[in-house]
MISE-954647 format. One record per atom (N, C-alpha, C, O): z, x, y. Coordinates in steps of 0.05 Angstrom, whole numbers, padded with zeros to 5 digits, always signed. Layout:
ZXY...
***
This chain:
+00002+00018-00023-00001+00001+00000+00003+00016+00024+00021+00032+00027-00018+00010+00046-00019+00027+00068+00006+00023+00087+00021+00004+00085+00010+00040+00103+00034+00041+00121+00036+00013+00140+00057+00002+00147+00011+00005+00146+00009-00019+00164+00015-00043+00146+00029-00061+00155+00004-00043+00121+00008-00063+00105+00042-00067+00097+00054-00089+00097+00053-00043+00092+00082-00042+00088+00098-00056+00110+00117-00071+00106+00087-00048+00138+00101-00057+00161+00101-00088+00160+00122-00100+00162+00077-00101+00156+00069-00124+00157+00089-00142+00136+00100-00163+00142+00089-00130+00113+00105-00142+00090+00134-00140+00100+00150-00159+00095+00141-00121+00111+00170-00122+00118+00176-00139+00139+00197-00153+00137+00157-00141+00162+00163-00161+00178+00166-00191+00172+00179-00205+00186+00153-00200+00151+00150-00226+00139+00177-00227+00128+00190-00247+00135+00188-00209+00110+00210-00211+00099+00234-00211+00117+00252-00227+00115+00232-00192+00136+00254-00189+00155+00256-00219+00173+00277-00225+00185+00235-00234+00174+00233-00257+00194+00251-00279+00182+00260-00297+00196+00256-00276+00154+00278-00298+00137+00301-00286+00135+00316-00300+00122+00311-00262+00145+00335-00250+00141+00358-00266+00152+00353-00282+00169+00385-00262+00143+00407-00276+00152+00408-00274+00180+00411-00294+00194+00404-00246+00192+00407-00239+00220+00386-00250+00238+00393-00257+00261+00362-00252+00230+00344-00264+00247+00348-00296+00249+00343-00309+00269+00356-00305+00226+00362-00339+00219+00384-00343+00239+00383-00361+00255+00407-00323+00240+00427-00334+00256+00419-00329+00288+00428-00345+00305+00405-00312+00295+00398-00313+00322+00380-00334+00331+00377-00341+00354+00368-00344+00311+00351-00367+00319+00369-00395+00313+00360-00418+00318+00392-00391+00305+00413-00417+00302+00400-00436+00280+00396-00460+00282+00395-00419+00257+00386-00434+00235+00406-00428+00213+00423-00410+00214+00402-00446+00190+00426-00439+00168+00419-00416+00159+00396-00407+00160+00442-00403+00146+00440-00373+00139+00458-00375+00111+00474-00393+00107+00450-00353+00093+00460-00351+00068+00488-00340+00068+00504-00343+00049+00495-00327+00093+00522-00313+00099+00519-00307+00126+00497-00304+00135+00541-00305+00141+00546-00295+00167+00533-00261+00164+00542-00244+00148+00513-00257+00183+00503-00229+00181+00522-00212+00197+00538-00222+00213+00521-00186+00193+00540-00169+00203+00523-00143+00208+00509-00132+00190+00525-00136+00234+00516-00104+00245+00538-00096+00261+00555-00112+00268+00539-00068+00267+00559-00057+00284+00545-00043+00308+00528-00026+00302+00551-00047+00332+00539-00031+00355+00552-00002+00348+00573-00001+00337+00535+00022+00356+00541+00047+00349+00548+00049+00317+00564+00066+00308+00536+00032+00302+00539+00041+00271+00529+00063+00263+00539+00076+00244+00506+00073+00276+00490+00099+00270+00506+00119+00293+00501+00117+00317+00520+00135+00284+00534+00154+00301+00560+00169+00291+00563+00170+00266+00577+00179+00306+00594+00198+00300+00614+00191+00278+00624+00209+00264+00621+00166+00274+00637+00159+00251+00629+00166+00225+00646+00165+00207+00603+00174+00221+00590+00181+00197+00587+00211+00194+00576+00225+00210+00599+00221+00169+00596+00253+00168+00567+00258+00160+00559+00281+00160+00551+00240+00152+00523+00250+00148+00508+00252+00175+00490+00268+00177+00517+00235+00194+00507+00237+00220+00513+00263+00234+00496+00276+00246+00537+00269+00231+00547+00298+00245+00534+00319+00232+00530+00340+00245+00528+00318+00206+00516+00339+00193+00485+00341+00203+00474+00363+00209+00474+00319+00203+00443+00318+00211+00437+00326+00241+00416+00335+00248+00460+00321+00257+00456+00325+00286+00470+00353+00293+00472+00358+00317+00479+00368+00276+00487+00394+00278+00472+00411+00294+00449+00418+00286+00482+00422+00320+00465+00439+00333+00442+00426+00350+00429+00441+00365+00438+00402+00348+00416+00385+00362+00431+00370+00387+00451+00356+00385+00417+00375+00409+00427+00360+00434+00420+00331+00430+00399+00325+00418+00438+00313+00442+00431+00283+00441+00401+00274+00448+00388+00261+00432+00395+00281+00468+00370+00274+00479+00347+00285+00462+00328+00270+00457+00349+00312+00454+00331+00323+00433+00330+00306+00407+00308+00301+00397+00351+00298+00397+00352+00280+00376+00340+00252+00377+00332+00240+00357+00339+00241+00402+00331+00218+00405+00297+00217+00405+00285+00196+00401+00284+00245+00412+00260+00249+00412+00244+00263+00387+00222+00274+00390+00257+00261+00366+00249+00270+00341+00248+00244+00324+00269+00232+00319+00224+00236+00315+00224+00214+00299+00234+00215+00272+00244+00195+00261+00231+00238+00260+00245+00243+00237+00278+00239+00236+00289+00227+00218+00290+00252+00258+00316+00248+00261+00328+00218+00266+00348+00209+00256+00309+00205+00285+00318+00180+00292+00315+00159+00267+00330+00140+00264+00294+00165+00250+00290+00151+00228+00314+00152+00204+00322+00132+00192+00321+00179+00201+00349+00184+00185+00371+00171+00196+00383+00155+00182+00377+00175+00222+00402+00165+00232+00404+00139+00234+00426+00130+00229+00384+00121+00241+00381+00093+00239+00389+00083+00212+00403+00063+00210+00378+00097+00191+00379+00088+00162+00405+00092+00151+00411+00078+00132+00422+00110+00161+00447+00119+00146+00465+00097+00145+00475+00093+00123+00471+00080+00165+00492+00060+00162+00480+00037+00143+00495+00024+00128+00453+00032+00146+00444+00010+00128+00447+00018+00097+00453+00001+00080+00443+00046+00091+00448+00055+00062+00479+00052+00053+00486+00044+00031+00497+00061+00076+00524+00062+00069+00538+00035+00069+00553+00027+00051+00532+00022+00089+00550-00005+00095+00536-00029+00088+00549-00050+00090+00512-00030+00079+00498-00056+00075+00497-00074+00091+00499-00098+00083+00495-00067+00119+00492-00083+00143+00467-00101+00141+00449-00097+00125+00467-00123+00158+00444-00140+00158+00421-00135+00178+00402-00150+00182+00427-00111+00191+00405-00100+00212+00410-00073+00215+00431-00063+00208+00393-00061+00224+00395-00032+00234+00388-00036+00264+00373-00053+00273+00402-00016+00279+00399-00013+00308+00384+00014+00316+00395+00035+00311+00362+00015+00327+00347+00034+00333+00364+00057+00347+00377+00053+00368+00362+00083+00332+00381+00103+00346+00365+00117+00370+00345+00131+00366+00375+00113+00395+00367+00121+00419+00391+00125+00440+00414+00129+00432+00385+00125+00462+00404+00126+00486+00394+00110+00508+00369+00110+00513+00411+00098+00523+00402+00079+00547+00384+00097+00569+00367+00086+00583+00390+00123+00570+00377+00139+00589+00354+00150+00582+00342+00165+00598+00344+00145+00558+00317+00156+00548+00297+00149+00566+00285+00168+00576+00288+00122+00573+00268+00118+00590+00268+00128+00617+00247+00131+00630+00292+00134+00626+00295+00146+00651+00286+00179+00651+00274+00189+00670+00293+00192+00629+00287+00217+00623+00255+00221+00619+00242+00241+00623+00247+00197+00608+00213+00197+00601+00200+00196+00628+00179+00209+00631+00208+00182+00646+00196+00177+00675+00202+00204+00693+00192+00206+00716+00215+00221+00684+00220+00246+00699+00246+00250+00712+00247+00270+00725+00269+00234+00711+00293+00237+00720+00304+00259+00708+00303+00260+00684+00317+00280+00723+00329+00303+00716+00356+00294+00706+00373+00291+00724+00364+00290+00679+00387+00286+00669+00393+00295+00642+00375+00302+00626+00419+00296+00635+00424+00307+00609+00450+00292+00599+00465+00280+00614+00453+00292+00575+00479+00277+00563+00496+00299+00555+00491+00313+00535+00518+00303+00571+00536+00322+00563+00561+00313+00548+00575+00295+00555+00567+00330+00525+00586+00321+00504+00613+00313+00516+00622+00329+00532+00627+00292+00512+00653+00284+00522+00652+00273+00550+00673+00267+00561+00625+00271+00563+00623+00265+00588+00606+00240+00591+00613+00221+00606+00580+00240+00576+00561+00221+00581+00537+00231+00598+00535+00255+00605+00518+00211+00605+00496+00221+00619+00503+00231+00646+00520+00219+00658+00491+00251+00655+00496+00264+00680+00470+00269+00695+00454+00284+00685+00465+00257+00720+00441+00255+00734+00444+00282+00753+00466+00287+00765+00423+00298+00755+00425+00323+00771+00420+00316+00802+00429+00331+00819+00407+00295+00808+00401+00288+00836+00406+00257+00836+00389+00241+00828+00429+00249+00845+00431+00216+00845+00414+00203+00863+00408+00214+00885+00407+00181+00857+00391+00159+00872+00405+00147+00892+00418+00128+00886+00404+00154+00919+00416+00142+00939+00402+00132+00965+00413+00118+00981+00375+00143+00966+00361+00134+00988+00333+00125+00981+00323+00129+00959+00321+00113+00999+00294+00102+00992+00275+00127+00985+00256+00124+00970+00280+00148+00994+00264+00169+00984+00268+00178+00956+00250+00186+00941+00292+00174+00950+00303+00179+00924+00288+00162+00901+00280+00170+00879+00285+00135+00912+00275+00112+00896+00245+00122+00886+00236+00117+00864+00232+00136+00906+00202+00141+00898+00199+00161+00871+00178+00165+00860+00222+00171+00862+00222+00188+00840+00220+00171+00814+00214+00182+00793+00227+00147+00816+00229+00128+00794+00198+00114+00790+00192+00093+00801+00184+00127+00775+00154+00116+00772+00156+00098+00742+00173+00100+00725+00135+00081+00743+00133+00061+00720+00129+00078+00695+00117+00100+00695+00142+00065+00672+00140+00075+00648+00116+00065+00631+00108+00042+00632+00103+00084+00615+00082+00079+00600+00085+00085+00572+00100+00103+00567+00071+00071+00552+00078+00076+00523+00072+00106+00518+00083+00119+00500+00053+00119+00537+00047+00145+00530+00074+00164+00536+00077+00187+00528+00088+00153+00550+00113+00169+00558+00132+00174+00535+00145+00194+00534+00132+00153+00515+00152+00150+00493+00136+00151+00464+00141+00134+00447+00119+00169+00460+00103+00167+00435+00123+00171+00408+00117+00164+00385+00145+00181+00414+00165+00188+00390+00179+00160+00387+00191+00157+00366+00179+00143+00403+00193+00115+00398+00175+00102+00381+00183+00094+00359+00147+00098+00392+00130+00085+00373+00130+00096+00343+00132+00081+00323+00128+00118+00343+00126+00135+00315+00152+00129+00300+00151+00126+00275+00174+00128+00311+00201+00125+00295+00203+00095+00285+00207+00088+00262+00199+00080+00304+00197+00047+00297+00181+00041+00276+00188+00024+00259+00154+00054+00276+00137+00052+00253+00146+00062+00227+00142+00050+00207+00157+00084+00227+00172+00097+00206+00191+00079+00194+00190+00076+00170+00209+00067+00211+00232+00054+00205+00226+00027+00191+00237+00019+00170+00208+00012+00206+00198-00015+00193+00188-00013+00164+00193-00030+00147+00172+00009+00157+00160+00015+00133+00183+00021+00113+00179+00016+00089+00208+00033+00122+00229+00042+00102+00248+00017+00100+00258+00013+00078+00253+00001+00119+00273-00018+00120+00262-00041+00103+00280-00052+00089+00242-00049+00101+00230-00074+00087+00243-00099+00098+00239-00107+00121+00258-00111+00081+00266-00138+00093+00290-00136+00113+00298-00157+00124+00301-00112+00118+00325-00111+00137+00313-00107+00168+00299-00088+00174+00320-00126+00185+00310-00128+00212+00317-00100+00223+00334-00087+00212+00305-00091+00244+00308-00067+00263+00310-00083+00290+00294-00099+00298+00335-00074+00305+00339-00084+00331+00332-00061+00352+00341-00038+00348+00319-00066+00372+00308-00047+00390+00328-00051+00414+00340-00072+00418+00330-00030+00428+00350-00039+00452+00344-00021+00477+00330-00001+00474+00354-00028+00500+00351-00013+00524+00374-00021+00544+00385-00043+00545+00380+00001+00560+00403-00009+00581+00393-00028+00603+00370-00029+00611+00411-00043+00610+00405-00063+00631+00398-00049+00658+00404-00025+00661+00386-00062+00677+00383-00051+00706+00406-00045+00719+00405-00023+00730+00428-00059+00720+00453-00054+00733+00465-00026+00723+00471-00008+00738+00468-00025+00696+00483-00001+00683+00467+00023+00690+00478+00043+00699+00437+00023+00686+00424+00044+00693+00424+00051+00719+00422+00075+00724+00426+00032+00740+00426+00038+00769+00452+00050+00775+00455+00065+00794+00474+00043+00755+00501+00057+00767+00500+00084+00756+00513+00100+00768+00488+00092+00738+00488+00120+00724+00470+00137+00750+00478+00158+00760+00450+00125+00756+00431+00136+00774+00447+00139+00804+00444+00161+00816+00459+00123+00812+00471+00124+00836+00496+00142+00836+00499+00161+00852+00514+00135+00818+00537+00150+00814+00532+00184+00805+00546+00202+00811+00513+00184+00792+00509+00212+00780+00520+00219+00752+00518+00241+00741+00532+00199+00744+00544+00199+00719+00563+00174+00714+00561+00154+00728+00580+00176+00696+00594+00153+00689+00617+00150+00714+00622+00169+00729+00630+00124+00715+00646+00121+00738+00668+00099+00731+00662+00079+00718+00693+00102+00741+00710+00077+00739+00710+00060+00761+00718+00037+00759+00703+00070+00784+00704+00051+00808+00674+00040+00818+00673+00019+00831+00654+00054+00812+00626+00045+00822+00627+00041+00850+00619+00020+00861+00637+00064+00865+00639+00060+00892+00615+00064+00907+00610+00051+00927+00598+00081+00898+00572+00088+00910+00552+00064+00900+00534+00055+00915+00555+00054+00877+00537+00032+00868+00545+00011+00887+00527+00002+00901+00569+00002+00890+00575-00025+00907+00569-00017+00933+00559-00035+00946+00571+00006+00946+00567+00014+00971+00534+00005+00977+00526-00008+00996+00521+00014+00960+00489+00007+00964+00483-00025+00957+00466-00038+00968+00497-00034+00939+00496-00067+00934+00500-00081+00967+00483-00095+00979+00524-00074+00977+00535-00089+01001+00519-00076+01027+00510-00090+01044+00518-00047+01028+00510-00038+01052+00478-00034+01056+00468-00031+01078+00463-00035+01030+00437-00034+01035+00424-00052+01012+00414-00042+00993+00425-00079+01014+00417-00096+00997+00389-00095+00988+00382-00100+00965+00374-00089+01008+00342-00087+01004+00337-00063+00986+00324-00066+00966+00348-00040+00994+00346-00018+00973+00355-00023+00945+00342-00016+00925+00377-00034+00943+00389-00044+00919+00370-00062+00902+00364-00059+00878+00360-00079+00920+00343-00099+00901+00316-00088+00894+00304-00099+00875+00305-00067+00908+00282-00051+00898+00290-00031+00877+00274-00024+00860+00313-00023+00877+00319-00003+00856+00324-00017+00831+00316-00006+00811+00337-00039+00829+00343-00054+00798+00320-00071+00791+00320-00080+00768+00299-00076+00809+00274-00085+00804+00254-00065+00790+00240-00068+00770+00255-00043+00806+00241-00022+00789+00252-00013+00761+00237-00006+00742+00276-00013+00761+00291-00010+00734+00284-00030+00716+00280-00025+00692+00280-00055+00727+00276-00078+00708+00248-00071+00694+00244-00074+00670+00230-00064+00710+00202-00058+00697+00204-00035+00680+00190-00036+00660+00218-00014+00683+00218+00008+00666+00231-00002+00639+00221+00003+00617+00253-00017+00643+00269-00030+00617+00253-00049+00602+00256-00051+00577+00236-00065+00616+00219-00083+00601+00196-00070+00585+00186-00079+00564+00188-00047+00598+00163-00031+00587+00173-00018+00561+00160-00016+00540+00204-00007+00563+00210+00007+00541+00214-00012+00518+00206-00006+00495+00225-00037+00524+00228-00056+00504+00204-00063+00491+00202-00064+00467+00183-00070+00511+00156-00074+00499+00140-00054+00480+00121-00060+00465+00151-00033+00483+00140-00011+00466+00152-00011+00441+00140-00002+00421+00175-00019+00440+00193-00020+00413+00184-00043+00399+00181-00041+00375+00178-00070+00413+00172-00094+00400+00142-00090+00389+00135-00099+00367+00126-00077+00405+00095-00073+00394+00095-00056+00368+00080-00059+00349+00116-00036+00370+00116-00020+00344+00130-00031+00322+00130-00020+00300+00144-00054+00326+00153-00069+00301+00182-00079+00300+00189-00093+00281+00199-00073+00320+00228-00080+00319+00227-00115+00319+00210-00129+00330+00249-00123+00306+00248-00153+00302+00264-00168+00319+00264-00193+00317+00279-00154+00338+00298-00164+00358+00304-00141+00377+00299-00117+00373+00314-00150+00398+00324-00131+00422+00348-00135+00434+00355-00158+00437+00362-00115+00441+00388-00122+00453+00387-00102+00482+00381-00078+00485+00396-00119+00501+00401-00108+00529+00430-00104+00533+00446-00123+00532+00437-00076+00537+00465-00070+00541+00467-00065+00573+00454-00048+00586+00485-00085+00584+00495-00081+00606+00526-00071+00605+00544-00086+00612+00530-00049+00596+00554-00035+00593+00572-00039+00614+00595-00044+00608+00566-00037+00636+00584-00033+00659+00586-00061+00676+00602-00062+00695+00570-00083+00669+00570-00106+00681+00599-00119+00690+00603-00134+00709+00616-00111+00670+00645-00119+00675+00657-00115+00701+00677-00129+00708+00646-00096+00716+00659-00087+00740+00652-00107+00761+00660-00104+00784+00636-00127+00755+00625-00147+00774+00638-00173+00774+00644-00183+00752+00644-00185+00797+00650-00214+00800+00626-00231+00795+00604-00222+00798+00632-00257+00788+00611-00272+00779+00590-00276+00803+00566-00279+00799+00601-00276+00829+00577-00280+00852+00564-00257+00855+00541-00258+00864+00576-00232+00850+00562-00206+00850+00539-00204+00832+00517-00194+00838+00545-00215+00807+00527-00214+00783+00505-00230+00792+00483-00220+00795+00509-00257+00796+00487-00274+00804+00468-00266+00825+00443-00270+00822+00480-00253+00849+00465-00249+00871+00450-00219+00867+00427-00216+00874+00464-00201+00857+00454-00172+00859+00444-00163+00830+00432-00141+00829+00446-00177+00806+00440-00163+00780+00425-00185+00764+00406-00178+00751+00431-00208+00764+00419-00229+00746+00390-00229+00752+00375-00230+00732+00380-00229+00775+00351-00228+00779+00335-00207+00762+00313-00213+00751+00346-00183+00761+00333-00161+00749+00333-00161+00721+00315-00154+00707+00360-00172+00711+00362-00177+00684+00344-00199+00670+00333-00197+00648+00342-00219+00686+00323-00241+00681+00293-00235+00679+00278-00248+00665+00286-00216+00693+00260-00205+00699+00252-00187+00670+00230-00187+00660+00275-00173+00659+00269-00160+00635+00265-00182+00615+00244-00184+00602+00284-00199+00611+00278-00219+00588+00254-00234+00588+00243-00241+00568+00245-00242+00615+00219-00261+00616+00200-00239+00612+00180-00248+00600+00197-00215+00618+00178-00198+00607+00166-00192+00578+00144-00186+00570+00192-00198+00563+00184-00197+00533+00187-00225+00521+00185-00228+00497+00192-00243+00535+00195-00268+00522+00169-00279+00505+00171-00295+00486+00146-00269+00514+00123-00277+00498+00118-00271+00470+00102-00282+00455+00138-00246+00462+00134-00234+00437+00148-00252+00418+00142-00250+00394+00164-00268+00426+00180-00287+00409+00203-00274+00393+00214-00287+00375+00209-00250+00397+00233-00235+00383+00260-00247+00395+00259-00253+00419+00280-00250+00384+00305-00255+00394+00316-00234+00413+00315-00211+00406+00327-00241+00434+00334-00225+00458+00363-00229+00457+00372-00252+00458+00381-00206+00455+00411-00208+00459+00418-00193+00484+00405-00175+00494+00442-00204+00494+00451-00194+00521+00481-00190+00516+00497-00207+00508+00488-00161+00521+00513-00154+00514+00525-00138+00538+00511-00120+00549+00551-00144+00547+00565-00127+00566+00596-00125+00559+00605-00143+00544+00610-00107+00568+00638-00103+00561+00653-00114+00586+00643-00112+00609+00677-00125+00581+00693-00140+00603+00676-00162+00618+00679-00165+00642+00661-00175+00605+00643-00194+00618+00652-00223+00613+00636-00240+00618+00679-00231+00604+00685-00256+00599+00677-00275+00621+00666-00296+00615+00683-00268+00646+00677-00284+00667+00646-00287+00673+00638-00305+00687+00629-00269+00662+00605-00272+00665+00586-00281+00643+00562-00278+00645+00599-00292+00622+00585-00303+00599+00563-00323+00603+00540-00321+00594+00572-00344+00618+00552-00362+00624+00527-00352+00641+00504-00358+00634+00533-00336+00661+00511-00324+00674+00493-00304+00655+00469-00302+00657+00506-00292+00641+00489-00275+00622+00472-00291+00604+00449-00284+00600+00481-00312+00595+00462-00331+00579+00440-00343+00594+00419-00349+00584+00447-00349+00625+00427-00361+00640+00402-00341+00646+00378-00348+00649+00414-00314+00646+00390-00294+00650+00371-00295+00631+00350-00282+00637+00371-00305+00608+00351-00311+00590+00354-00302+00561+00335-00304+00545+00379-00292+00555+00384-00287+00525+00383-00309+00508+00389-00332+00515+00374-00303+00483+00374-00323+00459+00406-00322+00447+00419-00342+00440+00415-00295+00445+00443-00289+00434+00458-00275+00460+00450-00258+00475+00481-00288+00460+00499-00272+00478+00522-00258+00464+00539-00271+00451+00523-00231+00468+00546-00218+00456+00574-00220+00472+00575-00223+00497+00592-00218+00458+00619-00227+00467+00641-00202+00460+00646-00196+00437+00651-00191+00479+00671-00170+00473+00699-00182+00461+00702-00206+00460+00716-00167+00453+00742-00177+00439+00761-00194+00456+00779-00206+00446+00755-00193+00483+00778-00204+00502+00773-00237+00503+00789-00251+00516+00753-00250+00492+00752-00279+00493+00744-00287+00466+00725-00277+00454+00761-00306+00457+00757-00314+00431+00724-00330+00429+00712-00339+00449+00715-00330+00406+00687-00341+00405+00685-00374+00413+00665-00384+00424+00710-00388+00406+00708-00416+00409+00709-00424+00436+00699-00444+00446+00723-00403+00450+00724-00406+00479+00698-00395+00495+00690-00405+00516+00686-00372+00481+00663-00365+00494+00639-00383+00492+00623-00384+00510+00637-00399+00468+00618-00418+00469+00620-00439+00489+00600-00449+00499+00642-00445+00496+00646-00464+00521+00635-00452+00545+00622-00466+00561+00639-00424+00549+00631-00418+00573+00602-00410+00574+00591-00411+00596+00587-00402+00552+00564-00396+00551+00543-00423+00550+00522-00424+00561+00555-00442+00534+00541-00470+00538+00522-00472+00512+00519-00452+00497+00510-00494+00506+00493-00501+00482+00469-00486+00486+00462-00476+00507+00455-00483+00461+00431-00469+00458+00426-00438+00457+00405-00426+00460+00448-00427+00452+00453-00399+00450+00472-00393+00427+00494-00403+00423+00458-00374+00410+00475-00361+00389+00497-00340+00400+00493-00329+00422+00518-00336+00387+00539-00315+00398+00540-00290+00378+00536-00292+00354+00546-00267+00390+00551-00245+00371+00579-00234+00379+00588-00232+00402+00591-00227+00357+00618-00212+00361+00639-00220+00344+00630-00235+00327+00665-00215+00344+00672-00198+00371+00697-00186+00358+00717-00190+00371+00699-00172+00337+00724-00160+00329+00732-00133+00345+00716-00115+00349+00757-00132+00353+00766-00107+00368+00759-00085+00354+00766-00085+00330+00745-00062+00364+00741-00038+00343+00767-00025+00340+00767-00010+00321+00787-00026+00352+00813-00015+00348+00825-00025+00326+00843-00012+00314+00817-00052+00317+00831-00062+00292+00824-00045+00267+00839-00044+00247+00800-00033+00269+00794-00019+00244+00810+00003+00236+00809+00013+00214+00826+00013+00255+00850+00033+00249+00875+00023+00238+00892+00038+00231+00877-00003+00236+00904-00016+00226+00908-00021+00200+00929-00034+00194+00892-00015+00180+00894-00021+00154+00878-00043+00144+00871-00061+00159+00870-00043+00116+00854-00067+00106+00863-00091+00113+00849-00106+00126+00889-00099+00105+00901-00127+00108+00897-00136+00138+00888-00158+00145+00904-00118+00154+00903-00127+00186+00873-00132+00193+00865-00153+00205+00857-00112+00186+00827-00117+00190+00816-00146+00179+00802-00161+00193+00823-00152+00159+00816-00177+00143+00826-00199+00154+00812-00220+00153+00851-00200+00165+00866-00218+00181+00851-00226+00209+00846-00249+00217+00845-00204+00220+00834-00208+00248+00806-00214+00243+00796-00231+00259+00792-00205+00225+00763-00215+00219+00759-00240+00213+00738-00251+00219+00783-00254+00200+00779-00280+00191+00789-00295+00215+00781-00319+00215+00803-00289+00236+00807-00302+00258+00780-00308+00275+00775-00330+00285+00763-00285+00275+00737-00286+00287+00720-00307+00273+00709-00324+00286+00719-00306+00249+00702-00325+00231+00712-00355+00239+00696-00373+00245+00738-00357+00238+00750-00381+00240+00740-00395+00271+00733-00418+00275+00742-00377+00288+00737-00381+00315+00704-00390+00318+00697-00407+00334+00688-00375+00302+00660-00380+00301+00652-00404+00281+00628-00409+00276+00668-00417+00271+00662-00434+00251+00647-00460+00258+00633-00472+00242+00651-00469+00286+00633-00490+00298+00606-00480+00311+00591-00497+00320+00601-00453+00311+00578-00445+00325+00550-00452+00314+00550-00452+00290+00530-00458+00325+00505-00461+00312+00493-00435+00303+00477-00435+00284+00499-00416+00314+00489-00389+00305+00513-00365+00311+00526-00365+00332+00517-00349+00290+00534-00330+00294+00531-00303+00277+00530-00302+00253+00531-00279+00296+00523-00252+00282+00549-00240+00289+00558-00238+00312+00562-00231+00267+00585-00217+00266+00584-00187+00275+00571-00171+00262+00597-00180+00294+00598-00151+00302+00623-00144+00316+00639-00162+00321+00628-00118+00324+00651-00114+00339+00648-00123+00367+00628-00134+00375+00672-00117+00383+00667-00132+00411+00661-00104+00427+00660-00107+00451+00657-00081+00418+00641-00061+00429+00636-00043+00409+00639-00051+00386+00628-00018+00412+00616+00002+00392+00637+00012+00372+00661+00008+00377+00629+00023+00351+00647+00033+00332+00658+00058+00345+00643+00071+00360+00684+00065+00340+00696+00091+00353+00691+00109+00333+00690+00105+00309+00688+00137+00349+00681+00160+00334+00698+00165+00308+00687+00172+00287+00727+00162+00311+00743+00169+00290+00746+00145+00269+00764+00146+00252+00730+00123+00270+00734+00100+00252+00729+00112+00223+00713+00130+00219+00743+00102+00206+00740+00111+00176+00711+00094+00165+00711+00069+00166+00692+00106+00158+00668+00097+00152+00675+00070+00128+00664+00048+00130+00693+00077+00110+00699+00062+00087+00710+00031+00098+00707+00009+00086+00723+00036+00121+00733+00010+00134+00712-00011+00142+00714-00035+00141+00691+00004+00152+00666-00013+00160+00651-00025+00132+00642-00048+00130+00650-00011+00116+00638-00020+00091+00652-00044+00077+00640-00062+00066+00681-00041+00078+00696-00062+00068+00694-00085+00086+00695-00108+00077+00693-00080+00113+00692-00105+00129+00660-00121+00124+00659-00146+00121+00642-00108+00125+00620-00121+00117+00617-00137+00089+00603-00157+00086+00631-00126+00070+00637-00141+00042+00654-00165+00050+00648-00187+00040+00674-00162+00066+00692-00184+00066+00678-00206+00081+00683-00230+00075+00661-00201+00100+00651-00222+00120+00629-00235+00100+00625-00259+00102+00616-00221+00082+00593-00232+00068+00605-00249+00047+00594-00270+00041+00631-00242+00034+00643-00254+00013+00654-00282+00026+00647-00304+00016+00668-00279+00045+00679-00301+00057+00664-00323+00069+00674-00345+00072+00637-00316+00076+00619-00337+00088+00595-00342+00071+00577-00355+00081+00592-00331+00045+00575-00339+00028+00569-00371+00023+00586-00386+00015+00547-00378+00027+00542-00409+00024+00526-00413-00004+00519-00436-00012
***
């Protein structure tokens, strides 16, 4: 069978998977499970294959991306794979001078704070990220019936990295631009929305079955700020890829007060962190959306009985939902015991088998 035929066969099989059915709010054989950051530092095989290779370099090598993405699928029997990359990859691809420093995160050499700085952000083309297309095609051939989730950083979170020059606790420069120069801010996030949409489009055209937009730092915003300064750009991203027909997931941290607005932005599935129970989250989001979440990642350090008790609380809160994808309320922590994740997948599958 040719590579193209394998991809097509895999797409057809993945279409009927528990994960995609849950995203579409259809009946499922069991509650599907995947974990944000399931491909990463919690796995010894990941640390071994990444040894001596910088993060951004690993994101640009299709062989490594394929291997790292597959590792948690093999180990944990999760219901979906998440494409291994980083939210700053498209920024690097369009020429922004940045690096991911261990223990710090993305660091931008020259922050974007003026209109002249904005001109350094050119549109993204598929030819800028050929390694993404190649890796997705390799993965869809390998994964078969297991769906592959593509992802990108949302405009607000990317803007905050560009403006602050790196991670921030206060977002003082970001909010200074939002309030002090709203026209520049609007132009910046609009341009980032175009880059993000193009990055997701590349992944979808190459074969991913769903996409997730990470707005990691949106929890720093009040609802009015989100609606006025952020939601239009996020909506532009979702609108730009809507015609592909793949499920679109929207996730942020500390976004309990924003859940309804995040759903309005255009997502089919709204990710919920661990701070809001899912039965309350569905009230805030409203009808017509599936939910994803939302076990506290720290619970995985508490022992098997505690993990199962808290996982059951999540399942109970989700019992009335039209569609539920079990996940953590944020990413897997680096020191998490991988066996705890494997047991959690088994528990959710067994408890929800229909």
